[in-house]
PAZAPA-4460 file (N, C-alpha, C; in steps of 0.05 Angstrom, whole numbers, plus 32768, in hexadecimal, padded with zeros to 4 digits):
% residues 252
    n_x    n_y    n_z   ca_x   ca_y   ca_z    c_x    c_y    c_z   seq   type   mol
   7F6C   8171   886D   7F77   8179   8889   7F57   8166   8898     1      M     A
   7F5A   8154   88A6   7F48   8146   88B1   7F46   8154   88CF     2      D     A
   7F27   8161   88C8   7F17   816E   88DD   7F11   815C   88F3     3      K     A
   7F1C   8146   88F5   7F18   8146   890F   7F2D   8149   8925     4      Q     A
   7F4B   8148   891D   7F60   8159   892E   7F69   8167   8929     5      F     A
   7F4F   8180   8924   7F54   8196   8919   7F51   81A7   893B     6      K     A
   7F6B   81B6   8942   7F63   81D5   8957   7F6A   81E8   8955     7      K     A
   7F56   81F8   895A   7F5A   8213   895E   7F6F   8220   8970     8      I     A
   7F78   8236   8968   7F8E   8240   8976   7F8C   8253   897E     9      I     A
   7F83   826B   896A   7F75   827A   8968   7F73   8295   8961    10      K     A
   7F62   82A2   895E   7F60   82B5   8945   7F71   82C6   8935    11      E     A
   7F6D   82C6   8919   7F8A   82EB   891B   7F78   8300   890B    12      L     A
   7F86   8309   8917   7F7E   8326   8900   7F7D   8324   88E8    13      K     A
   7F60   832A   88DB   7F6B   8334   88B9   7F4F   834E   88BB    14      G     A
   7F52   8363   889F   7F46   8376   889C   7F31   8374   888C    15      H     A
   7F34   8352   8878   7F20   8347   8867   7F00   8340   8866    16      S     A
   7F09   8347   887B   7EE0   833A   8891   7EE0   830F   8883    17      G     A
   7EFF   830F   8882   7EF9   82ED   887D   7F00   82E7   8896    18      N     A
   7F01   82D0   88A9   7F05   82BD   88C2   7F26   82B5   88BE    19      K     A
   7F30   82B7   88CE   7F48   82B3   88C9   7F55   82A4   88E3    20      I     A
   7F5F   8288   88E0   7F5C   827E   88F7   7F7B   8267   88FC    21      T     A
   7F8C   8273   890E   7F99   8260   8914   7F94   8249   891E    22      L     A
   7F9D   822C   890C   7F92   821E   8915   7FAE   81FE   8921    23      V     A
   7F9F   81E7   8926   7FC1   81D9   8920   7FB1   81C1   8922    24      E     A
   7FBB   81AF   8912   7FB2   8193   8908   7FCF   817C   8903    25      N     A
   7FC5   8172   891A   7FDE   8157   890E   7FF8   815E   8919    26      D     A
   7FFC   8170   8929   8015   817B   8935   8020   8196   891C    27      N     A
   800F   8196   8906   8012   81B1   88EE   8001   81BD   88F6    28      I     A
   8014   81DE   88FC   8006   81F7   88FC   7FFD   8208   88D9    29      L     A
   7FDE   820F   88E1   7FD9   8215   88C2   7FC4   8236   88C5    30      Y     A
   7FC0   8240   88B6   7FAF   825A   88AC   7FA0   825F   88A6    31      V     A
   7F85   8250   88B1   7F65   824D   889C   7F5C   8267   889B    32      E     A
   7F54   8260   887E   7F42   8285   8875   7F32   827B   886E    33      K     A
   7F19   8286   887B   7F00   827E   886F   7EE9   829E   8860    34      T     A
   7EDB   829B   884F   7ECB   82B1   8852   7EC6   82A4   8830    35      G     A
   7ECF   82C8   881F   7ECF   82CF   880E   7EEC   82C6   880D    36      D     A
   7F01   82B9   8802   7F1A   82B8   87FE   7F20   82B1   87D8    37      I     A
   7F0E   82B4   87C9   7F15   82B0   87B3   7F2E   82BF   87A5    38      E     A
   7F29   82D0   87AB   7F3A   82E8   87A4   7F57   82EA   87AD    39      R     A
   7F50   82DE   87C5   7F6C   82DD   87D3   7F7D   82C6   87C6    40      N     A
   7F6B   82A9   87C5   7F7F   8292   87C5   7F82   8296   879F    41      F     A
   7F83   82A5   8791   7F81   82AE   8772   7F9E   82B5   8777    42      E     A
   7F9A   82C6   8780   7FB7   82D7   8788   7FCD   82D2   878A    43      R     A
   7FC4   82BA   87AD   7FDD   82B0   87BB   7FE2   8299   87A2    44      M     A
   7FD2   828E   878C   7FDE   8273   8786   7FF0   827F   8769    45      K     A
   7FE8   8298   875A   7FF7   82A3   8751   8012   82AD   8757    46      F     A
   8015   82C0   8768   802B   82C8   877B   803F   82A2   8780    47      L     A
   8039   8296   878E   8046   827A   8788   804B   8273   8774    48      Y     A
   803A   8272   8768   8044   825C   8751   8053   8269   873D    49      E     A
   805E   8289   8743   806D   8296   8738   808A   829D   8745    50      N     A
   808F   8286   8755   80A8   828B   8769   80A3   82A8   8778    51      N     A
   8089   82B1   8789   808E   82C8   8799   8094   82BA   87B8    52      Y     A
   808D   82C4   87CD   8095   82B9   87EB   8080   82C8   87F7    53      N     A
   8075   82B1   87EE   805A   82B1   87FC   804A   828E   880B    54      V     A
   803D   828D   881C   8035   8273   8827   8029   826A   8816    55      P     A
   8035   824E   8819   802A   8233   8813   8014   8232   8811    56      L     A
   8002   8222   8806   7FE7   8222   880A   7FDA   8200   8807    57      I     A
   7FD0   81FD   881E   7FD2   81D9   8821   7FB6   81D0   881A    58      F     A
   7FA0   81DF   881E   7F87   81D8   880B   7F79   81F3   880F    59      E     A
   7F68   81EE   87F6   7F4C   8203   87F6   7F3C   8201   87E4    60      S     A
   7F1D   8207   87DF   7F1A   81F9   87C7   7F13   8222   87B8    61      D     A
   7F1D   8229   87B4   7F25   8244   87B1   7F0D   824E   87B8    62      G     A
   7F01   8253   87BC   7EEB   8265   87BC   7EDC   826B   87DE    63      K     A
   7EDC   8259   87EE   7ED8   8254   880A   7EE9   825C   881E    64      T     A
   7EFF   824D   8819   7F0D   8242   8830   7F35   8244   8827    65      F     A
   7F44   823D   883B   7F5A   8245   882D   7F6B   8237   8848    66      M     A
   7F7E   821C   884C   7F8C   821F   8863   7FA9   821A   8856    67      N     A
   7FB6   8232   885F   7FD1   8238   8862   7FEB   8237   8863    68      M     A
   8003   8230   8861   8017   823E   8873   800D   8250   888D    69      E     A
   801D   8247   88A2   8014   8254   88B8   803B   8268   88AD    70      Y     A
   803F   8288   88B4   805E   828E   88AE   8059   8294   88CC    71      I     A
   806D   828B   88E2   8072   8299   88F9   808A   82A8   88F8    72      H     A
   808C   82C9   88FE   80A0   82D8   88F9   8092   82F6   8902    73      G     A
   80AC   8306   8902   80AF   831D   8904   808E   832F   88F0    74      L     A
   8088   833E   8903   806E   8350   88ED   8081   836D   88E6    75      D     A
   807C   837C   88DB   808F   8390   88D6   8096   8397   88F3    76      M     A
   807F   83A9   88FE   8081   83BF   8916   8094   83AF   8920    77      K     A
   809D   8398   8929   80AD   8391   8940   80CC   838E   8922    78      E     A
   80C1   8387   8912   80DB   8385   8908   80ED   83A3   88FB    79      Y     A
   80E0   83BB   88FD   80EC   83D5   88F6   80F1   83D9   8910    80      L     A
   80E7   83D2   892A   80F2   83DD   8938   8112   83D8   893F    81      K     A
   8119   83BB   8932   8129   83AD   8944   8145   83B1   8929    82      T     A
   813D   83C1   8907   814F   83B6   88F5   814B   83CC   88E8    83      H     A
   815F   83C6   88D2   815F   83E1   88C6   8154   83DE   88B8    84      N     A
   814E   83F9   8893   8140   83E8   887F   814A   83D5   8870    85      I     A
   8163   83D2   886F   8172   83CE   8858   8173   83B6   8845    86      K     A
   8166   839D   885B   8154   8381   8851   813E   8389   8849    87      F     A
   8132   839D   8855   8119   8393   884F   8117   83AB   8836    88      L     A
   811B   83C5   882F   8129   83CC   8814   8132   83B1   8801    89      F     A
   813F   83AC   8803   8146   839C   87F2   8135   8381   87E1    90      N     A
   8121   837F   87FA   810F   8367   87F3   80F7   8377   87E9    91      F     A
   80EA   8390   87EC   80DE   839E   87E2   80DB   83A0   87C6    92      I     A
   8101   83B7   87C2   8107   83B0   87AA   8105   839E   8794    93      F     A
   8109   838B   8796   810D   836A   878B   80F6   8365   8785    94      D     A
   80E5   836B   8793   80BF   8367   878C   80B7   8366   8778    95      I     A
   80C3   8385   8780   80A9   8395   876A   80BB   8399   8754    96      L     A
   80DA   839A   8758   80EA   8391   873A   80E0   8379   8727    97      K     A
   80D6   8367   8737   80C9   834D   8725   80B4   834B   8722    98      Q     A
   809B   835E   8736   808A   8365   8726   8081   8379   8711    99      F     A
   8099   8393   870B   8098   839E   8700   80A0   838C   86DB   100      S     A
   80B8   837D   86DF   80BB   836E   86C3   80AD   835B   86B2   101      E     A
   8087   8361   86C1   8078   834E   86B7   8065   8365   86AC   102      N     A
   806C   8377   869E   804E   838F   86A0   8046   839A   8680   103      S     A
   8039   83A5   867D   803A   83BF   8672   8015   83CF   8674   104      E     A
   801C   83E4   865F   8013   83FB   8666   7FF0   83F5   865E   105      V     A
   7FE2   83FE   8673   7FC4   83FD   8672   7FBC   8418   8674   106      V     A
   7F9E   841C   8672   7F8F   843B   867D   7F78   842B   8688   107      D     A
   7F81   843E   86A6   7F6F   8431   86C0   7F4E   8441   86BC   108      Y     A
   7F5A   844C   86AB   7F32   8469   86B5   7F1F   8454   86B3   109      T     A
   7F1A   8445   86AC   7EFB   843A   86B2   7F01   8429   86C8   110      E     A
   7F1C   841B   86D4   7F1B   8408   86F2   7F16   841F   86FD   111      T     A
   7F1D   8446   870B   7F1D   8455   8712   7EFE   8458   8717   112      Y     A
   7EEF   845F   86FF   7ED0   8469   86F7   7EC7   8455   870C   113      Y     A
   7ECC   8431   8707   7EB9   8419   8714   7EC8   841D   8732   114      K     A
   7EDA   8415   873C   7EE2   8417   8751   7EDD   8434   8763   115      K     A
   7EDA   8442   875E   7ED4   8464   876B   7EB4   846A   876D   116      L     A
   7EAE   8459   875E   7E85   8462   875B   7E78   8471   8774   117      S     A
   7E84   845C   8788   7E7A   8469   87A6   7E83   8487   87A5   118      F     A
   7E90   848E   87A7   7E96   84AB   87A3   7E87   84C6   879E   119      L     A
   7E75   84B2   8798   7E52   84C6   8782   7E47   84CA   87A4   120      D     A
   7E4D   84BA   87B5   7E33   84B9   87CF   7E4D   84C6   87EA   121      D     A
   7E58   84D3   87DD   7E6D   84D6   87F8   7E72   84F5   87F7   122      V     A
   7E73   8500   8808   7E71   851A   8808   7E86   852B   8826   123      N     A
   7E97   851E   8830   7EAD   8523   8840   7EC5   852C   8838   124      D     A
   7ECC   851F   881A   7EE8   851C   8817   7EE9   8538   8809   125      L     A
   7F09   853E   87F9   7F0E   855B   87F7   7F07   855C   87D7   126      P     A
   7F03   8548   87C1   7EFA   8549   87A4   7EE5   8541   87A9   127      F     A
   7ED8   853A   878D   7ECC   8531   8788   7ED5   851A   8771   128      S     A
   7EC4   8502   876B   7EC9   84E5   8758   7ED3   84F4   8744   129      K     A
   7EC3   8506   872E   7ED4   850D   8711   7EF2   851F   871B   130      E     A
   7EF2   8534   872D   7F0A   853B   8742   7F29   8528   8746   131      E     A
   7F1C   850F   874C   7F2C   8501   8754   7F3C   84F0   8739   132      F     A
   7F2B   84E7   8731   7F2C   84D7   871B   7F37   84E9   8708   133      I     A
   7F3C   84FC   8703   7F4C   8516   86EF   7F5D   8518   86FA   134      Y     A
   7F6B   851A   8714   7F85   8519   8720   7F91   84FE   8725   135      S     A
   7F8C   84EE   871E   7F9F   84D0   8715   7FA3   84C5   86FD   136      L     A
   7FC2   84B8   8703   7FC8   84BA   86E9   7FBD   84A1   86E3   137      P     A
   7FBA   84A1   86C6   7FAF   8489   86B3   7FBD   8472   86A7   138      K     A
   7FC9   8478   869E   7FDE   8459   8691   7FF2   8451   86AA   139      K     A
   7FF5   843A   86A9   8000   842E   86C2   8008   8411   86B6   140      I     A
   8018   8407   86BD   801E   83F5   86B1   8016   83D6   86C5   141      P     A
   8005   83D3   86B7   7FFD   83B5   86C0   800C   8395   86BD   142      R     A
   8015   8395   86E2   8029   8380   86E6   8020   8362   86F7   143      S     A
   802B   835B   86FA   8035   8346   8710   8029   835D   8734   144      H     A
   8017   834B   8747   801B   8361   8761   800B   834F   8772   145      Y     A
   8010   8362   878D   8005   8358   879F   7FEB   835C   87A5   146      H     A
   7FDB   8371   87A1   7FC7   837B   87AC   7FB8   838E   87C3   147      G     A
   7FD1   8386   87DA   7FC8   8391   87F8   7FE1   8393   87FE   148      D     A
   7FF9   839F   87F0   800B   83A1   87F9   8020   83B3   8809   149      F     A
   8015   83A4   8829   8017   83BC   883D   802E   83B1   8854   150      T     A
   803F   83B9   8857   8050   83B0   8876   803E   839C   887D   151      L     A
   802C   839C   888F   8014   8392   889D   8018   8372   888F   152      E     A
   801A   8373   8876   8015   835A   8865   8035   8352   8856   153      N     A
   8045   8356   886B   8067   834F   886A   806E   8336   888B   154      L     A
   8080   8325   8887   8083   8315   88A1   8097   830D   889A   155      I     A
   80AB   8324   88AC   80CF   8311   88B0   80CE   82F8   88BF   156      Y     A
   80DF   82DE   88B3   80D9   82C6   88C5   80FD   82B9   88AE   157      T     A
   8105   82B6   88B9   811A   829C   88B7   812C   82AC   889D   158      E     A
   8135   82C9   889F   8145   82E0   888E   8139   82DC   8871   159      N     A
   811D   82E6   8878   810F   82F0   8862   80F7   82FD   8865   160      K     A
   80E3   8300   884C   80D7   830D   8852   80BF   82ED   8841   161      F     A
   80A7   82F4   884C   8091   82EE   8835   8072   82FA   883C   162      V     A
   806F   8305   8825   8058   8311   8826   803E   82FE   8820   163      M     A
   8023   8302   8834   8018   82F4   883F   7FF7   8309   8831   164      I     A
   7FE1   82F6   8836   7FC3   830D   8829   7FCA   831C   8810   165      D     A
   7FD4   830D   87FD   7FCB   831B   87D4   7FAE   8313   87D7   166      P     A
   7FAF   832E   87C7   7F8C   8327   87B7   7F8D   8330   87A2   167      V     A
   7F78   831E   878D   7F76   8332   8770   7F65   8346   876A   168      T     A
   7F64   835E   8767   7F57   8378   8761   7F5F   8382   874C   169      I     A
   7F4F   8395   8744   7F5A   83A2   8727   7F73   83B9   8730   170      E     A
   7F74   83BE   8744   7F93   83D5   8743   7FA6   83C2   8742   171      Y     A
   7FA6   83AE   8725   7FB4   839C   8722   7FD1   839B   8716   172      D     A
   7FE7   83A8   8722   7FFF   83B9   871C   800F   83C8   8736   173      S     A
   8020   83BD   872D   8040   83BD   873F   803F   83E2   8751   174      Y     A
   802E   83F7   873D   802D   840C   8741   8021   8415   875F   175      I     A
   8005   83FF   8757   7FF2   8406   876E   7FFC   83F7   8783   176      F     A
   800C   83E3   878A   8016   83DE   879D   8025   83E7   87A8   177      D     A
   8039   83F7   879F   804D   840E   87A8   8034   841F   87BA   178      I     A
   801C   8428   87AC   8018   843F   87AF   7FFC   842B   87D0   179      A     A
   8002   8414   87D6   7FF3   840E   87E6   8002   840C   87FF   180      K     A
   801C   8403   87F4   8032   83FD   8808   8038   8416   8820   181      L     A
   8032   8436   880B   803D   844A   8814   8028   845C   8829   182      R     A
   8013   8445   882D   7FF5   844C   883D   8001   844A   8860   183      Q     A
   8019   8438   885D   8029   8436   8875   803B   8441   8878   184      D     A
   804D   8447   8865   8068   8456   8864   8069   8473   8862   185      L     A
   804F   8474   8854   804B   8497   8859   8039   84A5   8868   186      E     A
   8024   8490   8869   8011   849D   8885   8014   8485   8899   187      C     A
   801C   8476   889A   801D   8461   88B7   800B   8453   88C4   188      K     A
   7FF9   8449   88B1   7FE2   8442   88B1   7FE6   842B   88C1   189      W     A
   7FF8   841E   88BE   7FFB   8400   88CF   7FFD   8409   88F0   190      F     A
   800E   8423   88F2   8016   842E   8914   8002   8433   8915   191      L     A
   7FE2   8436   890E   7FCC   8445   891D   7FC3   8446   893B   192      R     A
   7FCA   8426   893F   7FBF   8421   895C   7FD9   8420   896F   193      E     A
   7FF3   842F   8966   8002   8428   8971   8014   8445   8980   194      T     A
   8020   8445   8997   8034   845D   899A   8050   845D   8987   195      D     A
   8063   844A   8975   8072   843C   8971   8070   845F   8956   196      L     A
   808A   8469   895A   809B   8475   894E   80AD   8465   8934   197      R     A
   80B6   8465   891C   80C1   845C   890D   80C0   846D   88F4   198      L     A
   80BB   8488   88F6   80B9   849B   88D9   80D0   8498   88CC   199      D     A
   80EE   84A3   88D3   8106   849B   88C7   8106   8488   88B6   200      V     A
   810B   8474   88BF   8106   8457   88B3   80EF   844F   889F   201      K     A
   80E5   845C   88A1   80C4   845A   8892   80CA   847A   8875   202      L     A
   80D5   847F   887E   80D3   849D   8872   80EE   8498   885D   203      N     A
   80FD   8488   8860   8116   8481   8854   8113   846D   8844   204      E     A
   8103   8458   884C   80F4   8440   8843   80F2   8453   881D   205      L     A
   80D9   8463   8832   80C8   8467   8818   80D2   8478   8809   206      Q     A
   80EF   848B   8809   80F4   848F   87F4   810B   847E   87E4   207      E     A
   810F   846A   87F2   8123   8459   87DE   810B   844C   87CC   208      R     A
   80FA   844E   87D9   80DF   8435   87C3   80E6   844E   87A4   209      I     A
   80D3   845F   87AF   80C6   847D   87A0   80DE   8487   8789   210      L     A
   80FC   8485   8790   810B   848A   877E   8118   846F   8770   211      N     A
   810F   8458   877C   8110   8447   8765   80F4   843A   8753   212      S     A
   80EC   8447   875A   80CE   8444   874B   80B8   8460   8745   213      F     A
   80CB   846B   873E   80C5   848D   8731   809C   8493   8730   214      P     A
   8091   847D   8726   807D   8475   8710   8066   847B   8729   215      L     A
   8074   846F   8748   805B   846A   875C   8057   8487   876B   216      A     A
   8075   849B   876D   8066   84B7   8779   8056   84CF   8777   217      K     A
   803B   84C6   876F   8025   84CA   876C   8022   84D0   877E   218      D     A
   8010   84E0   8795   8006   84E3   87B0   7FE5   84DF   87A6   219      D     A
   7FDE   84DD   8791   7FBF   84D7   8789   7FBD   84B7   878C   220      N     A
   7FD8   84B3   877E   7FCE   8487   8783   7FCE   8481   87A0   221      L     A
   7FE3   849A   87B1   7FDC   848C   87D3   7FC6   8490   87D7   222      L     A
   7FB1   84A6   87CF   7F93   84B2   87D7   7F86   8497   87C8   223      I     A
   7F8C   8489   87B2   7F81   847B   87A2   7F77   8459   87BD   224      L     A
   7F87   8458   87C2   7F8D   844A   87CD   7F88   8443   87F9   225      M     A
   7F84   8460   87FA   7F77   845C   8813   7F5B   8463   8814   226      L     A
   7F53   8465   87F5   7F38   846B   87F2   7F2D   8448   87F0   227      L     A
   7F3B   8437   87EF   7F33   841D   87F1   7F32   8414   8816   228      R     A
   7F41   842A   882A   7F31   841F   8848   7F20   8432   8846   229      V     A
   7F1D   8446   883D   7F0C   845B   8846   7EEC   8458   8842   230      Y     A
   7EE9   8444   882D   7ECF   843C   8828   7ECE   8421   883A   231      R     A
   7EDA   841C   8846   7ED1   83FD   8863   7ED1   8409   887B   232      H     A
   7ED6   842E   887C   7EC8   8431   8895   7EB6   8442   889E   233      T     A
   7EB2   8446   88B4   7E91   8457   88B6   7E9E   8470   88C2   234      K     A
   7E85   8484   88B9   7E8A   84A1   88C4   7E95   849D   88DA   235      S     A
   7EA2   84B2   88E5   7EA9   84B6   8904   7EBD   84A2   8912   236      G     A
   7EC0   8485   8906   7ED4   847E   8915   7EE5   8481   8912   237      D     A
   7F02   846D   8923   7F1C   847F   8929   7F27   847D   8908   238      N     A
   7F2A   846A   88F6   7F36   845D   88E0   7F2B   8472   88CF   239      N     A
   7F0C   8478   88CA   7EFD   8492   88B4   7F17   84A5   88B4   240      H     A
   7F14   84B5   88D9   7F1D   84C6   88D7   7F3E   84CD   88CD   241      Q     A
   7F46   84B1   88D7   7F69   84B4   88C9   7F6B   84B6   88A9   242      F     A
   7F62   84A4   88A0   7F54   84A2   8886   7F52   84BD   887C   243      I     A
   7F3F   84CB   888D   7F3E   84E8   887E   7F53   84FD   887A   244      L     A
   7F67   84FD   888F   7F6C   8515   8896   7F90   8508   8888   245      K     A
   7F92   84E6   887A   7FA3   84F3   8871   7F9A   84EC   8848   246      A     A
   7F80   84F1   884B   7F7F   84EE   8831   7F83   8519   8827   247      I     A
   7F76   8521   884A   7F72   853C   883C   7F91   8547   8844   248      E     A
   7FA0   8539   8850   7FCC   8543   8848   7FCA   8548   882C   249      K     A
   7FC8   8527   881F   7FD8   8526   8814   7FC9   8534   87F7   250      L     A
   7FA8   8541   87EE   7F9E   8548   87DE   7FA3   855F   87D8   251      W     A
   7FAD   8566   87C4   7FBF   8582   87B0   7FA7   858F   87A5   252      K     A
***
């Protein structure tokens, strides 16, 4: 992309710590993501090359910047306000089915200990690190995956859904993707800053997904995904309190 004709339209909202900007260059709109983008680039490239619905990457060095297709459409708040869940469920089911077809069962115990080491220094959760790891299912099918499969990372455009912001992570399974999606379906994380009520649709969507993929029904997997957010919150802030309440409700 020619920097001489680059025009910044607006900053876009993101949660990764990277800078995300909508840019116009030679009458073409694209999204520029800068920062530590290596894991995003790797996962986006993988999903694109395997024919999943993700934005096209125009240009990237694979590490510090990525220019990609701008997907203009409805976020899932707006989509669910005006649509029933049938088409969305079909899309999610098809994606998860494709992910699950490329799988082998592995033991994630070592991954849990590595990723949850921060719990040794935490004192406001209803469990210790050892108690929580003991509660988690250990053998899970490793598969194709998105890595941050939330409703916030889906866009509806031109009669289809597109997945954005995938990431390469150690929780590399469609089962963890479903657990991450439950962060929105069960806990309503993506609605935390609105008064929008979508409980009936979200509950039905979750029920259909879990009935189709029963290995993902374990609430402790959902807690595991909530802990990914928890470790980046500050004690006492709204997000921290939201996550704590959700974990306390789920922990049995």
